[in-house]
The first five atom37 places (N, CA, C, CB, O) and aatype in JSON, in Angstrom:
{
  "aatype": [12, 15, 12, 5, 9, 15, 2, 14, 18, 10, 13, 6, 16, 19, 11, 7, 10, 19, 7, 5, 5, 9, 19, 19, 5, 16, 7, 11, 2, 9, 5, 5, 7, 9, 10, 16, 15, 19, 10, 14, 3, 8, 9, 19, 10, 6, 9, 4, 5, 16, 14, 13, 13, 9, 1, 12, 3, 6, 9, 19, 17, 9, 16, 10, 0, 1, 19],
  "atom_mask": [
    [1, 1, 1, 1, 1],
    [1, 1, 1, 1, 1],
    [1, 1, 1, 1, 1],
    [1, 1, 1, 1, 1],
    [1, 1, 1, 1, 1],
    [1, 1, 1, 1, 1],
    [1, 1, 1, 1, 1],
    [1, 1, 1, 1, 1],
    [1, 1, 1, 1, 1],
    [1, 1, 1, 1, 1],
    [1, 1, 1, 1, 1],
    [1, 1, 1, 1, 1],
    [1, 1, 1, 1, 1],
    [1, 1, 1, 1, 1],
    [1, 1, 1, 1, 1],
    [1, 1, 1, 0, 1],
    [1, 1, 1, 1, 1],
    [1, 1, 1, 1, 1],
    [1, 1, 1, 0, 1],
    [1, 1, 1, 1, 1],
    [1, 1, 1, 1, 1],
    [1, 1, 1, 1, 1],
    [1, 1, 1, 1, 1],
    [1, 1, 1, 1, 1],
    [1, 1, 1, 1, 1],
    [1, 1, 1, 1, 1],
    [1, 1, 1, 0, 1],
    [1, 1, 1, 1, 1],
    [1, 1, 1, 1, 1],
    [1, 1, 1, 1, 1],
    [1, 1, 1, 1, 1],
    [1, 1, 1, 1, 1],
    [1, 1, 1, 0, 1],
    [1, 1, 1, 1, 1],
    [1, 1, 1, 1, 1],
    [1, 1, 1, 1, 1],
    [1, 1, 1, 1, 1],
    [1, 1, 1, 1, 1],
    [1, 1, 1, 1, 1],
    [1, 1, 1, 1, 1],
    [1, 1, 1, 1, 1],
    [1, 1, 1, 1, 1],
    [1, 1, 1, 1, 1],
    [1, 1, 1, 1, 1],
    [1, 1, 1, 1, 1],
    [1, 1, 1, 1, 1],
    [1, 1, 1, 1, 1],
    [1, 1, 1, 1, 1],
    [1, 1, 1, 1, 1],
    [1, 1, 1, 1, 1],
    [1, 1, 1, 1, 1],
    [1, 1, 1, 1, 1],
    [1, 1, 1, 1, 1],
    [1, 1, 1, 1, 1],
    [1, 1, 1, 1, 1],
    [1, 1, 1, 1, 1],
    [1, 1, 1, 1, 1],
    [1, 1, 1, 1, 1],
    [1, 1, 1, 1, 1],
    [1, 1, 1, 1, 1],
    [1, 1, 1, 1, 1],
    [1, 1, 1, 1, 1],
    [1, 1, 1, 1, 1],
    [1, 1, 1, 1, 1],
    [1, 1, 1, 1, 1],
    [1, 1, 1, 1, 1],
    [1, 1, 1, 1, 1]
  ],
  "atom_positions": [
    [[101.14, -11.91, -62.26], [101.51, -11.77, -60.86], [100.27, -12.0, -60.0], [102.13, -10.37, -60.58], [99.28, -11.28, -60.14]],
    [[100.31, -12.99, -59.13], [99.17, -13.28, -58.26], [99.46, -12.79, -56.85], [98.84, -14.79, -58.27], [100.6, -12.77, -56.4]],
    [[98.39, -12.41, -56.16], [98.54, -11.89, -54.81], [98.33, -13.01, -53.8], [97.55, -10.73, -54.55], [97.41, -13.82, -53.95]],
    [[99.16, -13.06, -52.79], [99.04, -14.04, -51.71], [97.93, -13.62, -50.76], [100.39, -14.19, -50.96], [97.88, -12.47, -50.34]],
    [[97.05, -14.55, -50.41], [95.98, -14.27, -49.45], [96.54, -14.56, -48.06], [94.7, -15.14, -49.74], [96.93, -15.68, -47.75]],
    [[96.58, -13.52, -47.21], [97.18, -13.67, -45.89], [96.34, -14.54, -44.96], [97.38, -12.3, -45.25], [96.89, -15.28, -44.14]],
    [[95.02, -14.47, -45.08], [94.13, -15.29, -44.25], [93.0, -15.82, -45.13], [93.57, -14.47, -43.03], [91.95, -15.18, -45.23]],
    [[93.19, -16.97, -45.78], [92.19, -17.46, -46.72], [90.82, -17.74, -46.1], [92.69, -18.7, -47.37], [89.81, -17.59, -46.77]],
    [[90.78, -18.14, -44.82], [89.5, -18.41, -44.17], [88.71, -17.11, -43.97], [89.71, -19.11, -42.82], [87.51, -17.07, -44.23]],
    [[89.38, -16.08, -43.51], [88.73, -14.77, -43.34], [88.27, -14.24, -44.69], [89.68, -13.77, -42.66], [87.16, -13.74, -44.82]],
    [[89.13, -14.34, -45.69], [88.81, -13.87, -47.04], [87.53, -14.52, -47.56], [89.98, -14.15, -48.0], [86.63, -13.82, -48.03]],
    [[87.44, -15.84, -47.47], [86.25, -16.55, -47.98], [85.01, -16.21, -47.17], [86.49, -18.06, -47.94], [83.93, -16.06, -47.75]],
    [[85.12, -16.08, -45.87], [83.98, -15.75, -45.02], [83.46, -14.35, -45.3], [84.36, -15.88, -43.54], [82.26, -14.14, -45.44]],
    [[84.38, -13.39, -45.39], [83.99, -11.99, -45.59], [83.38, -11.77, -46.97], [85.21, -11.07, -45.41], [82.52, -10.91, -47.13]],
    [[83.8, -12.54, -47.97], [83.22, -12.41, -49.31], [81.71, -12.62, -49.28], [83.86, -13.42, -50.28], [80.98, -12.04, -50.08]],
    [[81.24, -13.45, -48.35], [79.81, -13.7, -48.22], [79.02, -12.56, -47.59], [0.0, 0.0, 0.0], [77.8, -12.61, -47.54]],
    [[79.71, -11.54, -47.1], [79.05, -10.41, -46.44], [78.96, -9.17, -47.33], [79.8, -10.06, -45.17], [78.46, -8.13, -46.88]],
    [[79.43, -9.25, -48.56], [79.4, -8.08, -49.46], [77.96, -7.59, -49.62], [80.01, -8.44, -50.86], [77.04, -8.38, -49.82]],
    [[77.8, -6.27, -49.52], [76.49, -5.64, -49.65], [75.75, -5.49, -48.33], [0.0, 0.0, 0.0], [74.68, -4.87, -48.28]],
    [[76.31, -6.03, -47.26], [75.65, -5.96, -45.96], [76.31, -4.92, -45.05], [75.67, -7.33, -45.28], [77.48, -4.56, -45.23]],
    [[75.54, -4.46, -44.08], [76.03, -3.53, -43.07], [76.83, -4.34, -42.06], [74.84, -2.75, -42.37], [76.29, -5.28, -41.46]],
    [[78.11, -3.99, -41.86], [78.96, -4.75, -40.94], [79.67, -3.81, -39.97], [79.98, -5.58, -41.72], [79.71, -2.59, -40.16]],
    [[80.25, -4.41, -38.94], [81.09, -3.71, -37.98], [82.46, -4.39, -38.03], [80.48, -3.74, -36.51], [82.55, -5.61, -37.99]],
    [[83.52, -3.57, -38.13], [84.88, -4.09, -38.23], [85.72, -3.51, -37.1], [85.51, -3.75, -39.61], [85.79, -2.29, -36.93]],
    [[86.35, -4.39, -36.33], [87.29, -3.96, -35.28], [88.7, -4.09, -35.84], [87.13, -4.81, -33.96], [89.1, -5.16, -36.28]],
    [[89.45, -2.99, -35.81], [90.87, -3.03, -36.16], [91.66, -2.81, -34.88], [91.22, -1.95, -37.26], [91.09, -2.67, -33.8]],
    [[92.97, -2.78, -35.01], [93.8, -2.54, -33.84], [93.63, -1.15, -33.28], [0.0, 0.0, 0.0], [93.97, -0.9, -32.12]],
    [[93.09, -0.22, -34.08], [92.97, 1.17, -33.65], [91.55, 1.6, -33.3], [93.49, 2.06, -34.71], [91.35, 2.38, -32.37]],
    [[90.54, 1.08, -34.04], [89.18, 1.54, -33.79], [88.15, 0.57, -34.35], [88.97, 2.93, -34.4], [88.49, -0.48, -34.9]],
    [[86.89, 0.94, -34.21], [85.77, 0.17, -34.76], [85.11, 1.02, -35.83], [84.74, -0.24, -33.63], [84.85, 2.21, -35.62]],
    [[84.84, 0.41, -36.98], [84.17, 1.09, -38.08], [82.9, 0.32, -38.43], [85.1, 1.22, -39.33], [82.87, -0.91, -38.37]],
    [[81.84, 1.06, -38.79], [80.6, 0.43, -39.22], [80.2, 1.02, -40.55], [79.48, 0.62, -38.17], [80.21, 2.24, -40.73]],
    [[79.83, 0.16, -41.5], [79.41, 0.62, -42.81], [79.0, -0.55, -43.68], [0.0, 0.0, 0.0], [78.86, -1.68, -43.21]],
    [[78.81, -0.27, -44.96], [78.42, -1.29, -45.92], [79.68, -1.86, -46.57], [77.44, -0.72, -46.99], [80.5, -1.11, -47.11]],
    [[79.81, -3.16, -46.53], [80.94, -3.82, -47.16], [80.7, -3.84, -48.67], [81.15, -5.27, -46.61], [79.76, -4.49, -49.13]],
    [[81.53, -3.13, -49.42], [81.31, -3.03, -50.86], [82.23, -3.92, -51.68], [81.48, -1.62, -51.3], [81.91, -4.27, -52.81]],
    [[83.38, -4.3, -51.11], [84.33, -5.09, -51.89], [85.27, -5.85, -50.96], [85.13, -4.2, -52.85], [85.61, -5.39, -49.88]],
    [[85.69, -7.04, -51.42], [86.66, -7.85, -50.69], [87.74, -8.28, -51.66], [85.98, -9.09, -50.0], [87.46, -8.93, -52.67]],
    [[88.97, -7.92, -51.36], [90.12, -8.32, -52.16], [91.08, -9.1, -51.26], [90.83, -7.08, -52.8], [90.93, -9.06, -50.04]],
    [[92.05, -9.81, -51.84], [92.94, -10.63, -51.01], [93.65, -9.88, -49.89], [93.95, -11.28, -51.87], [93.9, -10.45, -48.83]],
    [[93.98, -8.6, -50.11], [94.75, -7.87, -49.1], [93.96, -6.81, -48.34], [95.92, -7.22, -49.74], [94.46, -6.28, -47.35]],
    [[92.73, -6.47, -48.78], [91.95, -5.45, -48.08], [90.46, -5.58, -48.39], [92.45, -4.06, -48.46], [90.05, -6.26, -49.33]],
    [[89.66, -4.9, -47.55], [88.23, -4.77, -47.81], [87.92, -3.3, -48.02], [87.38, -5.37, -46.62], [88.69, -2.42, -47.63]],
    [[86.78, -3.03, -48.65], [86.32, -1.65, -48.83], [85.01, -1.52, -48.07], [86.16, -1.28, -50.35], [84.04, -2.23, -48.35]],
    [[84.99, -0.6, -47.13], [83.83, -0.33, -46.29], [83.33, 1.06, -46.62], [84.18, -0.47, -44.77], [84.07, 2.03, -46.51]],
    [[82.06, 1.17, -47.02], [81.49, 2.48, -47.36], [80.81, 3.05, -46.12], [80.48, 2.36, -48.54], [79.87, 2.46, -45.57]],
    [[81.3, 4.23, -45.71], [80.75, 4.92, -44.54], [80.34, 6.31, -45.0], [81.79, 4.98, -43.36], [81.18, 7.09, -45.44]],
    [[79.05, 6.63, -44.9], [78.53, 7.94, -45.34], [78.95, 8.23, -46.78], [79.02, 9.07, -44.4], [79.4, 9.34, -47.08]],
    [[78.8, 7.25, -47.65], [79.11, 7.35, -49.08], [80.59, 7.61, -49.36], [78.29, 8.45, -49.69], [80.94, 8.09, -50.44]],
    [[81.45, 7.3, -48.4], [82.9, 7.45, -48.57], [83.55, 6.08, -48.4], [83.49, 8.48, -47.54], [83.3, 5.4, -47.4]],
    [[84.37, 5.65, -49.37], [85.02, 4.34, -49.24], [86.21, 4.39, -48.28], [85.48, 3.85, -50.6], [87.03, 5.31, -48.34]],
    [[86.29, 3.4, -47.41], [87.43, 3.23, -46.51], [88.07, 1.89, -46.83], [87.0, 3.32, -44.99], [87.38, 0.87, -46.92]],
    [[89.37, 1.9, -47.02], [90.12, 0.7, -47.37], [90.8, 0.18, -46.11], [91.16, 0.99, -48.5], [91.64, 0.87, -45.51]],
    [[90.45, -1.03, -45.71], [90.97, -1.62, -44.47], [91.76, -2.87, -44.84], [89.82, -1.95, -43.46], [91.23, -3.78, -45.47]],
    [[93.02, -2.91, -44.45], [93.87, -4.07, -44.75], [93.41, -5.28, -43.97], [95.34, -3.76, -44.42], [93.05, -5.17, -42.79]],
    [[93.41, -6.43, -44.6], [93.01, -7.68, -43.95], [93.85, -7.94, -42.7], [93.14, -8.86, -44.92], [93.34, -8.43, -41.69]],
    [[95.14, -7.61, -42.76], [96.03, -7.83, -41.62], [95.66, -6.99, -40.41], [97.46, -7.54, -42.02], [96.07, -7.32, -39.29]],
    [[94.89, -5.91, -40.6], [94.51, -5.03, -39.5], [93.22, -5.47, -38.81], [94.35, -3.61, -40.01], [92.89, -4.97, -37.73]],
    [[92.48, -6.39, -39.41], [91.17, -6.78, -38.89], [91.32, -7.71, -37.7], [90.33, -7.45, -39.99], [92.01, -8.74, -37.77]],
    [[90.66, -7.34, -36.59], [90.63, -8.18, -35.39], [89.38, -9.06, -35.44], [90.64, -7.3, -34.09], [89.46, -10.27, -35.23]],
    [[88.21, -8.45, -35.71], [86.98, -9.2, -35.88], [86.0, -8.43, -36.76], [86.34, -9.5, -34.52], [86.14, -7.22, -36.95]],
    [[85.01, -9.16, -37.29], [83.95, -8.6, -38.13], [82.64, -9.25, -37.7], [84.23, -8.84, -39.67], [82.6, -10.44, -37.4]],
    [[81.57, -8.45, -37.67], [80.24, -9.0, -37.39], [79.21, -8.2, -38.18], [79.93, -8.96, -35.86], [79.48, -7.09, -38.63]],
    [[78.03, -8.77, -38.33], [76.93, -8.02, -38.95], [76.48, -6.93, -37.99], [75.75, -8.96, -39.32], [76.45, -7.13, -36.78]],
    [[76.13, -5.78, -38.55], [75.66, -4.66, -37.73], [74.17, -4.83, -37.44], [75.92, -3.3, -38.44], [73.42, -5.41, -38.23]],
    [[73.76, -4.33, -36.31], [72.33, -4.29, -35.99], [71.77, -3.05, -36.65], [72.08, -4.27, -34.43], [72.27, -1.95, -36.46]],
    [[70.71, -3.24, -37.43], [70.1, -2.09, -38.11], [68.66, -1.93, -37.71], [70.19, -2.24, -39.62], [67.99, -1.01, -38.19]]
  ]
}
């Protein structure tokens, strides 16, 4: 069983940011943390050593964080 990638361009771009500090805007809020994983349907953002799972469909924009 293979998973359909909802936004292949976003998926490929975000894969290149793994391990970096990023900022993610969703429809509800903005989160900042370390991108630890990218899967076809969600990303994993580590904030204060806690993983947050954000669905790809919820992402409005992503950028590198200023550190």
